[in-house]
N, C-alpha and C positions, 0 to 999 in steps of 0.2 A: 580532453586528450591534449589539446593545444597547450593549455596551461601546464600540464605535466611534462610535455616535451620541452617547453621553455625552461622549466625548472631542471630537467635532466641535463640540458645543454649547459646551464649555468653551473651545475654541480660538477660536470665532467671537465670543463675547461677553465673556469675562473681560478681554481686552486693552482692550476698549472701555469697560468698566464699572468695573474695579478699577485704581486708579492704580498700586499696587505691581506688578501684573502688566504694565501698560503701560511702566513704567520698567525692568522686567527682562524684556523680551519674549524676548530671545535664549534666556535660561536656561529660561523658561516653555515655549517651543516645543520646546527640546531635550528637556525632560522629557516633554512631550505626544507628541513624535515617537517616543520610545523606548516609551511606553506603547501608542501605536497599533500600532507594528510588533510589539510582543509580544502584544497582544490578538488581532491578526489572524493570528498565526502566521507572519508574514513575516520575523521576526527570524532572521538567520543570519549566518555569517561572511562571505559575499559581500556582503550589505547593509551590514554594519559596515565592511568594506573600502571600499565605494563611498561611504559617509558620511564616511569619513576623507579620501578622495582628492578628491571632488567640489568641496569648498570651496576647494582650494588656489589655483587660478588667480585667482578673483575676490578672495580674500584678499590675494595678492601684488600684484595690480593696485591695490587700495585702499591698501595699505601704501606701495608705491612712488610712486603718484600723490600720496598725502598728503605724503610727504617732499619731493617736488619742488615741490608747492604751497607748503609751508612756506618752503623755501629761496628760492622765487621770488616771494614775496608782494609785497615792495616794488617790484621791477622790474615785476611784473604790474599793480600799481596805477598806476605811471607810464605803462605801455604803454596801459592802458585810457583814461586821461585824454588822452594824446596822440592816440590813435586817435579818440576821441569828438570832439576838436576838429578833426580832419582831415576830417570829413564831417558832414552835417546830423544833428542829434540823432536824429531819427526813423529814418533809415536805419541809424545805428549801433545803435539798440535793436533793430530788426528783425533786423539781422545777428547780434547777440548771441544772440537767441532761437534762431535757425537754427543757429548754430555750436555753442552749448552742447548743443542737442538732438542733433546729429549726432556731436559729439565725445564725448558721454557713453557712447556704446557702446564707446569705447576707454579714456577716462580714468575711467570708472565714473560712475554717477549721483550717488554721494555727493560725489566731488571736483567734479563739475560744479555741484552745489548750493552748495558752499563758494565756488567761483569766482563764482557768481551773487551770493552775499552780498557779496563784495568789490566787484563791479560796482555793486551798489545803494548801497553805502557811499560810493563815490567820485563818483557822479553826483548832481548837485544837482537832484532832481526832487521835486515836491509829493508828499505822502503818498499820495493816492489813486492817483496814477500809479505810484508805487513798488509798491503792493500789486498793481496790475493787471499790471505788468511781471513781477513775481515769479510770480504765478499763471500767466501765459502761458508764462514760461520753464520752470516746473515741469511743466506739461502737456508741453512740448516735450522736456524731459529724460526724463521718465517714458516717453514713446513711443520716443524715439531710443535710450535705453539698452538696450532689448530687442532690438536688432539683432545683438548678439553675446552669447555666454554669459559674458563678463566684465563686461558693462555693469551688471547689477544682479542681485540674487538670484532674481527671477522668471525671467529668461532662463537663468540657471544651472541652475535646477530643471527647467525645461521641457526643455532640451537633454539633460540627464542622464536624465530619466525616459523620454524617447523614444529615447535611444541614438543621437542624431543628431550631425552634425559641426558645425564652427565656423560654417559659412555657412548652416546650415539656416534660421534665424529671418529672416535677410536675404531669403532666397528666399520664405519663407512670408508674412511681413507687411511686407517692405520696400516693395512697390509701394503699400501703404496708408499706412505710417508716414512714409515720406520726404516725400510731398506734404503730409501733415498738419503736419509740422514747419515746412515752408516757409510754409504758410498761416498757422500761428500767428504766424510772424515778421511776415507782412504785416499781420495783424490788429493787432499791437502798434503799428504806425504810425498807426492810427486811434484806438485806445483809450488810448494812453499819451501824456499831455500832457507837453511838455518845458518848461513854464514853471518857472522856479526859485522855490524857497520855502524858508524856514528851518525849516518844519514838516516834517521828514523822518524816515523810519524809521531811517536809517543812523546809525552812530556809529563811532568808531575801533575796529576789530576787532583785538585783539592776535593775533599769529601763534600757531597751536596749538603746544602743547608736544609733545615726543617721546612722553611718556606717553600723552597724549590720542590721538595717531596710532596707537600700538601697541595701546591698549585698543580703539579702534574696529575695527582690523583683526581683532583676536581675537573681538570680538562678531560681526563678519560671518562668520567661520569657524564659530562655534557656531550662528549663525542658519541658515546654509545646511545645516549638518550636521543640525540639527533638522528642517528642511524635507525633507531627503532621507529621513529615517526616517518622517516624517509622510506624505509622498506615497506611499511604498510601503505603509505601513500602511493607508492608506485604499483601496487597490486593490479589496478585496472590495466595499466600499461603492459605489465608483464603477461596477464591473461590474454591480451590481444596480439601482442607482437613476439613474445619470447617463448611461450609455451610450445609453440609448434616447430620451433627450430631443432635441428638434430644435435645430439650431444657432441658429435665430431665438430660441427661448425661452432658451437658455443665454446668448445675447448680452445680453438685457435683465435676466436674473437676476443677471448679474455686475455690475450697478449697485451691488450691495451692497459692492463694493470701494471705494466712496467713503468708507465708514466702517471698513473693515477692510483691513489690508495685502494688496495684490493678489498678493504672492509666496506668502502663506499659502493663499489661495484657489486659486492655480494648482497648488500642491502637492497640494491636496485634489481638484482636478477633472480635471486632464489625465491621459489614459491612452494607452499605446501602441496600444490597441484602437480608438481614435477615428480617423476619416478627417480629412484635411487641412482640409476645410471647417468641421468642428466645432471643430477646434483653433484655427483662424483666428478663428472667431466668439468663442470663449472668451477668447482673448488680447486681441483688440481691445476687447471689452467690459470686461475688466479694466483694460486700459491707459488708456483714455479715461476711464472713471469714476474711476479711481484719482487723477485730478487735481482732482476736484470739491471735495473737502474735505481738510483737513490730514491726517487719519490714513490717507488712501488710499495714500500712497507715501512712501518714505524721503526723496526730495528735498523734498517738501512740508514734512515734519517738521523737517528741518534748517533750511531757509530761514525758515519761520515762527518757529521758536524763536530764531534768531539776530537776526531783524529785528523781533521782538515783534508779529507779525501775529496778530490774534485769529481765532478760528474763524468769528465773524460776518463780519468783514472778508473773509476768504477766500471764504466761502459766497456772499456777495452777488454776487461776480463769477464765481467758479469754477463754481457750479451752472449758471447759464444758459449759459455757455460750453461746459461738458461735455455738457449735454443737447442743444444744437444740433449739436455734433460727432457725438454718438451717433446722432442722428436722420438726419444726412446719410450717415453710414457704413452705417446700416441700409439706407437705400435703395440705396446703391452695392453692398453685398454681397448683398442678398437680393431686390431688385426688378429692378435692371439686370443 
């Protein structure tokens, strides 16, 4: 247990405090995952085989979608401009938040974030509106991507750990996630101003190279592989300290995913021994809080990096939006 606690502390705090670890997160989690599985005595041929197989689907999805996005970038930019001119700007922005959120479960959160960057680059919005639109869209993508196991690493890990089928997460959190994605789109109509300004975040984004696309897919494979080892390695810790906690408490504890990648926390927390109410509370807490700050989710990191959004700019809008959504869903889940 002492060894697992040390590994857990390293996993939770080093990526947030050490730049070298943050920039090499996939390799770091892979090493920590092997360490956790070894220390806990969970390492065996079955787990190794599982760790090799689990990342395949999401890796292929990221690779294929990345290639399609590269080949279609110019037509995509043209289509975005044409569609935005065919309807009122606010309706278009709301529609994009909803479409990206729901589509991310198929095209993956990473590709949805790249398309989001393309949209922001071609739309002439003022800076504050671009920040707000990006934050709301990333909330939507982070939520929507969890509906299938190919959407993002969190959903891949949860389905794998629980041994469930492709439609499990849609049934478990779909009734909460889909309305939230739609509401985020509606909110964008009121908080995103469509006044044109030359002071924009966007700039001409060159198409990604094949090397970048392949490296990203390889990193996702290593990331999910490491999380598979990590999740199974922490099972003794989960059984002793997490299983007895109430869903309400776990829901609020998972606000920590605002500063820590929510897939890592899901790998450490979720267990097949939990009931569905507890798993739902864990996932919704992770997913909502993951949009509050840049480090909380992969789409945030991609969009903020490519659009030069600072942590302060993100937090000024992302924190209040996330806290309000968490409060509303707490009432829906545990009061009503």
